[in-house]
C-alpha positions, 0 to 999 in steps of 0.5 A: 080540556079547553071546552072544558075550561070554557063551559066551566068558565062560562058556568061560573059567570051565569052563577055569578050573574044569577046571584048577583040580580036579587041584590042589584034589585034591591040595591035599585029599588033602596034607590028610588025609594031614595030619590023619590023621598029627596034624598041626593045620593052625591052628597053623602059622598062629599059629607064621606070626603069631608069627615075623613 
């Protein structure tokens, strides 16, 4: 039973990594485009904190 649980855990981890990879790529593309345009990403956090 233990080998089957380990195998199923590894399959689940692999599946999640495969599903998340395109999301990470898109996020990195957006982040680099914002940096290219001169947008400071940390400033957005301060504005959100002041509004709250």
